[in-house]
C-alpha positions as CSV (number, residue, x, y, z in Angstrom):
1,X,-140.7,103.5,-99.5
2,X,-140.0,103.4,-103.3
3,X,-141.0,100.1,-104.8
4,X,-138.2,98.4,-106.8
5,X,-139.4,95.1,-108.2
6,X,-136.1,94.5,-110.1
7,X,-133.7,93.5,-107.3
8,X,-136.3,91.5,-105.2
9,X,-137.7,89.7,-108.2
10,X,-134.4,88.7,-109.8
11,X,-132.7,87.6,-106.6
12,X,-135.6,85.4,-105.7
13,X,-136.0,84.1,-109.2
14,X,-132.3,83.3,-109.4
15,X,-132.4,81.4,-106.1
16,X,-135.5,79.5,-107.1
17,X,-133.9,78.6,-110.4
18,X,-131.1,76.7,-108.6
19,X,-133.3,75.3,-105.8
20,X,-135.6,73.7,-108.3
21,X,-132.7,72.4,-110.4
22,X,-131.8,70.4,-107.4
23,X,-134.3,69.2,-104.8
24,X,-137.3,70.5,-106.9
25,X,-136.4,68.3,-109.9
26,X,-135.5,65.4,-107.6
27,X,-139.2,65.0,-106.9
28,X,-139.8,63.6,-110.4
29,X,-137.3,60.8,-109.8
30,X,-138.0,60.2,-106.2
31,X,-140.8,57.6,-106.3
32,X,-139.2,55.4,-109.0
33,X,-135.8,55.7,-107.3
34,X,-137.2,54.5,-104.0
35,X,-139.2,51.7,-105.8
36,X,-135.9,50.6,-107.4
37,X,-133.6,50.9,-104.3
38,X,-135.9,49.7,-101.5
39,X,-138.4,46.9,-100.9
40,X,-141.2,49.4,-100.1
41,X,-143.3,49.1,-103.3
42,X,-145.2,51.8,-105.1
43,X,-147.6,52.9,-102.3
44,X,-145.0,53.3,-99.5
45,X,-142.6,55.0,-101.9
46,X,-145.3,57.4,-102.9
47,X,-146.2,58.1,-99.3
48,X,-142.8,59.8,-98.8
49,X,-143.5,62.4,-101.5
50,X,-147.2,62.6,-100.5
51,X,-146.0,63.5,-96.9
52,X,-144.3,66.6,-98.3
53,X,-147.6,67.9,-99.7
54,X,-149.8,66.7,-96.8
55,X,-147.5,68.6,-94.4
56,X,-147.6,71.5,-96.8
57,X,-151.4,71.8,-96.2
58,X,-150.9,72.0,-92.5
59,X,-148.1,74.5,-92.6
60,X,-150.0,76.7,-95.1
61,X,-152.5,77.1,-92.3
62,X,-150.1,77.3,-89.4
63,X,-146.9,78.6,-90.9
64,X,-147.8,82.2,-90.3
65,X,-146.8,81.8,-86.6
66,X,-143.3,80.7,-87.7
67,X,-143.0,83.5,-90.2
68,X,-143.9,86.1,-87.5
69,X,-141.3,84.6,-85.1
70,X,-138.6,84.4,-87.7
71,X,-139.3,87.5,-89.8
72,X,-139.6,87.4,-93.6
73,X,-135.9,87.3,-94.4
74,X,-135.0,84.5,-92.0
75,X,-138.1,82.5,-93.0
76,X,-137.0,82.7,-96.7
77,X,-133.5,81.6,-95.9
78,X,-134.3,78.8,-93.5
79,X,-137.2,77.6,-95.7
80,X,-134.9,77.2,-98.7
81,X,-132.4,75.2,-96.6
82,X,-135.0,72.6,-95.8
83,X,-134.9,71.5,-99.5
84,X,-131.2,70.7,-99.1
85,X,-131.8,68.9,-95.9
86,X,-134.4,66.5,-97.4
87,X,-132.1,65.5,-100.3
88,X,-129.3,64.9,-97.8
89,X,-131.4,62.5,-95.8
90,X,-132.4,60.6,-98.9
91,X,-128.6,60.2,-99.6
92,X,-127.3,59.5,-96.1
93,X,-130.1,57.7,-94.2
94,X,-132.8,56.3,-96.5
95,X,-135.0,54.7,-93.9
96,X,-138.8,55.1,-94.2
97,X,-139.4,56.7,-90.9
98,X,-136.4,59.1,-91.5
99,X,-137.7,60.1,-94.9
100,X,-141.2,60.7,-93.7
101,X,-139.9,62.9,-90.9
102,X,-137.6,64.8,-93.3
103,X,-140.5,65.2,-95.7
104,X,-142.6,66.8,-93.0
105,X,-139.8,69.2,-92.1
106,X,-139.3,70.0,-95.7
107,X,-143.0,70.8,-96.0
108,X,-142.6,73.3,-93.1
109,X,-139.6,75.0,-94.9
110,X,-141.4,75.0,-98.2
111,X,-144.4,76.7,-96.7
112,X,-142.2,79.4,-95.2
113,X,-140.4,79.9,-98.5
114,X,-143.4,80.0,-100.8
115,X,-145.6,82.1,-98.6
116,X,-143.0,84.8,-97.9
117,X,-141.4,84.8,-101.3
118,X,-144.7,85.0,-103.2
119,X,-145.9,87.9,-101.0
120,X,-142.5,89.6,-101.3
121,X,-142.5,89.7,-105.1
122,X,-146.0,91.1,-105.2
123,X,-145.3,93.7,-102.6
124,X,-142.3,94.9,-104.6
125,X,-144.3,95.1,-107.8
126,X,-146.7,97.6,-109.3
127,X,-150.4,96.5,-109.4
128,X,-150.7,96.7,-113.2
129,X,-147.8,94.2,-113.4
130,X,-148.9,91.5,-111.0
131,X,-149.6,89.0,-113.7
132,X,-146.2,89.7,-115.4
133,X,-144.3,89.5,-112.1
134,X,-146.0,86.2,-111.1
135,X,-145.2,84.8,-114.5
136,X,-141.5,85.7,-114.4
137,X,-141.2,84.4,-110.8
138,X,-142.8,81.0,-111.7
139,X,-140.9,80.8,-115.0
140,X,-137.6,80.9,-113.1
141,X,-138.8,77.9,-111.0
142,X,-140.0,76.1,-114.1
143,X,-136.8,76.6,-116.1
144,X,-134.9,75.3,-113.0
145,X,-137.0,72.1,-113.2
146,X,-136.2,71.7,-116.9
147,X,-132.4,72.1,-116.4
148,X,-132.6,69.9,-113.3
149,X,-134.3,67.1,-115.1
150,X,-131.6,67.1,-117.7
151,X,-128.7,67.3,-115.3
152,X,-130.1,64.8,-112.7
153,X,-131.1,62.5,-115.5
154,X,-127.6,62.5,-116.9
155,X,-126.1,61.9,-113.5
156,X,-128.5,59.0,-112.9
157,X,-127.4,57.4,-116.2
158,X,-123.7,58.1,-115.8
159,X,-122.8,57.9,-112.1
160,X,-126.0,56.3,-110.6
161,X,-128.6,57.2,-108.0
162,X,-126.2,58.4,-105.3
163,X,-124.4,60.7,-107.8
164,X,-127.8,62.1,-108.8
165,X,-128.5,62.9,-105.1
166,X,-125.1,64.6,-104.6
167,X,-125.8,66.7,-107.7
168,X,-129.2,67.7,-106.4
169,X,-127.7,68.7,-103.0
170,X,-125.0,70.8,-104.7
171,X,-127.4,72.7,-107.0
172,X,-129.9,73.4,-104.1
173,X,-127.1,74.7,-101.9
174,X,-126.2,77.3,-104.6
175,X,-129.8,78.5,-104.4
176,X,-129.5,78.6,-100.6
177,X,-126.6,81.0,-101.0
178,X,-128.2,83.2,-103.6
179,X,-131.4,83.6,-101.6
180,X,-129.5,85.0,-98.6
181,X,-129.0,88.2,-100.7
182,X,-132.7,89.0,-101.1
183,X,-133.2,92.6,-99.9
184,X,-134.5,93.0,-96.3
185,X,-137.6,95.1,-96.6
186,X,-140.1,96.2,-94.0
187,X,-143.4,95.5,-95.7
188,X,-146.4,95.9,-93.5
189,X,-147.7,92.5,-92.4
190,X,-150.6,91.1,-90.5
191,X,-150.0,87.7,-88.8
192,X,-151.5,85.1,-91.1
193,X,-153.4,83.5,-88.3
194,X,-154.9,80.0,-88.6
195,X,-158.5,81.4,-88.6
196,X,-157.7,84.0,-91.3
197,X,-156.0,81.5,-93.6
198,X,-158.8,78.9,-93.1
199,X,-161.3,81.6,-93.8
200,X,-159.7,82.3,-97.1
201,X,-159.4,78.6,-98.0
202,X,-163.1,77.8,-97.3
203,X,-164.7,81.2,-98.0
204,X,-167.0,81.7,-101.0
205,X,-164.3,83.1,-103.4
206,X,-161.6,80.8,-102.0
207,X,-163.6,77.7,-102.6
208,X,-164.0,78.4,-106.3
209,X,-160.3,79.4,-106.8
210,X,-159.3,76.5,-104.5
211,X,-161.1,73.9,-106.5
212,X,-159.3,75.1,-109.6
213,X,-156.0,74.9,-107.7
214,X,-156.8,71.5,-106.5
215,X,-157.6,70.2,-110.0
216,X,-154.5,71.7,-111.6
217,X,-152.4,70.3,-108.8
218,X,-153.9,66.8,-109.3
219,X,-152.3,67.0,-112.8
220,X,-148.9,67.6,-111.2
221,X,-149.5,64.8,-108.7
222,X,-150.3,62.5,-111.6
223,X,-147.0,63.3,-113.2
224,X,-145.0,62.7,-110.0
225,X,-146.8,59.5,-109.2
226,X,-148.6,57.6,-111.9
227,X,-146.5,58.9,-114.8
228,X,-143.2,58.2,-113.0
229,X,-144.1,54.7,-111.9
230,X,-145.7,53.8,-115.2
231,X,-142.7,55.0,-117.3
232,X,-140.3,53.1,-115.1
233,X,-142.4,49.9,-115.4
234,X,-142.8,50.2,-119.2
235,X,-139.6,51.9,-120.4
236,X,-137.2,52.0,-117.4
237,X,-136.2,54.7,-115.0
238,X,-133.9,56.4,-117.6
239,X,-137.0,57.2,-119.6
240,X,-138.6,59.2,-116.8
241,X,-136.8,62.5,-117.6
242,X,-137.2,62.4,-121.5
243,X,-141.0,61.6,-121.3
244,X,-141.9,64.0,-118.5
245,X,-139.6,66.8,-119.8
246,X,-142.4,68.3,-121.9
247,X,-144.4,69.1,-118.7
248,X,-141.6,71.2,-117.4
249,X,-140.6,72.8,-120.7
250,X,-144.2,73.8,-121.5
251,X,-144.7,75.1,-118.0
252,X,-141.6,77.3,-118.3
253,X,-142.6,78.7,-121.7
254,X,-146.3,79.2,-120.8
255,X,-145.9,80.7,-117.4
256,X,-144.8,84.4,-118.2
257,X,-147.3,84.6,-121.1
258,X,-150.2,83.2,-119.0
259,X,-149.6,85.9,-116.4
260,X,-149.4,88.7,-119.0
261,X,-152.4,87.3,-121.0
262,X,-154.5,87.2,-117.9
263,X,-153.6,90.9,-117.3
264,X,-155.2,91.7,-120.7
265,X,-158.0,89.2,-121.2
266,X,-159.0,88.5,-117.6
267,X,-158.2,85.7,-115.2
268,X,-161.3,83.6,-115.8
269,X,-161.0,83.3,-119.6
270,X,-157.4,82.2,-119.4
271,X,-158.1,79.6,-116.8
272,X,-161.1,78.2,-118.7
273,X,-159.0,77.8,-121.9
274,X,-156.2,76.1,-120.1
275,X,-158.4,73.5,-118.4
276,X,-160.3,72.7,-121.6
277,X,-157.0,72.1,-123.5
278,X,-155.6,70.0,-120.7
279,X,-158.7,67.8,-120.5
280,X,-158.7,67.1,-124.2
281,X,-155.0,66.2,-124.3
282,X,-155.3,63.8,-121.4
283,X,-157.6,61.6,-123.4
284,X,-155.0,61.1,-126.1
285,X,-152.9,58.5,-124.2
286,X,-156.1,56.6,-123.3
287,X,-156.9,56.2,-127.0
288,X,-153.3,55.8,-128.2
289,X,-151.1,54.3,-125.4
290,X,-147.5,55.2,-126.4
291,X,-144.5,57.1,-125.2
292,X,-145.3,60.0,-127.7
293,X,-148.9,60.4,-126.4
294,X,-147.6,60.5,-122.9
295,X,-145.3,63.3,-123.9
296,X,-148.2,65.2,-125.3
297,X,-150.3,64.6,-122.1
298,X,-147.4,65.7,-119.9
299,X,-147.1,68.9,-122.0
300,X,-150.8,69.6,-121.5
301,X,-150.5,69.2,-117.8
302,X,-147.6,71.6,-117.8
303,X,-149.7,74.2,-119.6
304,X,-152.5,73.9,-117.1
305,X,-150.2,74.0,-114.1
306,X,-148.4,77.1,-115.4
307,X,-151.6,78.9,-116.1
308,X,-153.2,78.3,-112.8
309,X,-150.1,79.1,-110.7
310,X,-149.5,82.4,-112.4
311,X,-153.2,83.5,-112.5
312,X,-153.9,82.5,-108.9
313,X,-150.9,84.5,-107.6
314,X,-152.1,87.5,-109.7
315,X,-155.6,87.0,-108.2
316,X,-154.0,87.2,-104.8
317,X,-152.5,90.6,-105.8
318,X,-155.9,91.7,-107.2
319,X,-158.0,90.9,-104.2
320,X,-155.8,91.1,-101.1
321,X,-154.5,94.2,-99.3
322,X,-150.7,94.1,-99.0
323,X,-150.9,93.5,-95.2
324,X,-153.1,90.4,-95.6
325,X,-151.4,88.8,-98.7
326,X,-149.6,86.1,-96.8
327,X,-152.9,84.8,-95.4
328,X,-154.5,85.0,-98.8
329,X,-151.7,83.2,-100.5
330,X,-151.5,80.5,-97.8
331,X,-155.2,79.9,-97.9
332,X,-155.5,79.7,-101.7
333,X,-152.4,77.5,-102.2
334,X,-153.4,75.0,-99.4
335,X,-155.8,73.5,-101.9
336,X,-153.0,73.0,-104.4
337,X,-150.9,71.0,-101.9
338,X,-153.8,68.9,-101.0
339,X,-154.5,68.1,-104.6
340,X,-150.9,66.9,-105.2
341,X,-150.9,64.7,-102.1
342,X,-154.3,63.1,-102.8
343,X,-153.3,62.4,-106.4
344,X,-149.9,60.9,-105.7
345,X,-151.7,58.3,-103.5
346,X,-155.0,57.9,-105.2
347,X,-153.5,57.9,-108.6
348,X,-151.1,55.1,-107.7
349,X,-154.0,53.1,-106.1
350,X,-156.1,53.5,-109.3
351,X,-153.0,52.5,-111.5
352,X,-152.4,49.4,-109.4
353,X,-156.2,48.5,-109.2
354,X,-156.8,48.9,-113.0
355,X,-153.3,47.8,-114.1
356,X,-152.4,50.9,-116.0
357,X,-152.6,54.7,-116.2
358,X,-155.7,54.9,-118.4
359,X,-158.3,55.0,-115.5
360,X,-156.6,57.9,-113.7
361,X,-156.3,59.8,-117.0
362,X,-160.0,59.5,-117.7
363,X,-160.9,60.7,-114.2
364,X,-158.6,63.8,-114.4
365,X,-159.7,64.6,-118.0
366,X,-163.3,64.8,-116.8
367,X,-162.3,66.9,-113.8
368,X,-160.5,69.4,-116.1
369,X,-163.6,69.8,-118.3
370,X,-165.6,70.6,-115.2
371,X,-163.0,73.1,-114.1
372,X,-163.1,74.8,-117.5
373,X,-166.8,75.5,-116.8
374,X,-166.2,76.4,-113.2
375,X,-163.6,79.0,-114.1
376,X,-166.4,81.1,-115.6
377,X,-167.9,81.4,-112.1
378,X,-165.0,83.5,-110.8
379,X,-166.1,86.9,-109.6
380,X,-165.3,89.2,-112.6
381,X,-164.2,92.0,-110.2
382,X,-161.6,89.7,-108.7
383,X,-160.8,87.6,-111.7
384,X,-160.1,90.3,-114.3
385,X,-156.6,91.7,-114.5
386,X,-155.7,95.1,-113.3
387,X,-155.6,96.3,-116.8
388,X,-159.3,95.7,-117.2
389,X,-160.3,96.9,-113.7
């Protein structure tokens, strides 16, 4: 079968653009929105979003059985629909038990969507372009986040929280329609069994890459939790989008270049540089607490996240045979989901315990510096881009 990355990549990228304009971008507003409209407080409000990522870890390990039963195309379509379902539950039935259940179902759908879509774009691409393909794919997602923050933020200020939720549902539904047009292709697949996925996640190479994923994802969890709650407390919920916007803008801009740069310079070097820069930038708001320094810190987290996401997907293409890519992607990215979930809850706890964001920032800055060193321990044969192989 002739490989044609164009159609597959652009349909999936277009669909992800709209999905993450809607339900994806809604994540940034979710915790402060629930804090403001319920009596749950920061920790229980945070638990709803943390449940998405905790469930994601489970479904990364077990989702292969659903993918095998549904097939790649149905898994992609059904998975994308779960994003719309969650936003609808927030709008129509905002009870804690219902949101926790909807978050768990969303995590199942998100696992189906990400595992199948990520493997699909790699399978339809040439080996020497894995980094570029991964960068374009993630850039579409990141641009969707940026547009979504602007649109949902405007809706929040002009028509209120329910209007914002209706907008998120509508945008995500457009992505659900677009993704139905992804080509049906018969790529060879091995069932990503639980033992195979777990073996990737805790194996020698997987542990190193996994720790880097975990650390970068902790930065994203920090943004969704500590950032959002702190901004609402200090500046009001309307300031959440303007201050966190730099994360999503930088992530969108950096993503395609990080993938291409890793094709040329090697995966390990690009990762090390990203983590070192992120660690340094996180210390700035600790020294100079202000909205401007929070913007800089958010931008640094965006750069780290974009770099790690693109490079790890390219690493999956470097090291895994096409038939086993779903298991490899699921195993490596389970660490990311765990990092987001842990940080949403732990970060909020540290913020409440120490009465501010400074303590979590110091912890994550130190972790990023450790990861800059750890990146150098990646196996050169697996970490270098195809261009250098």
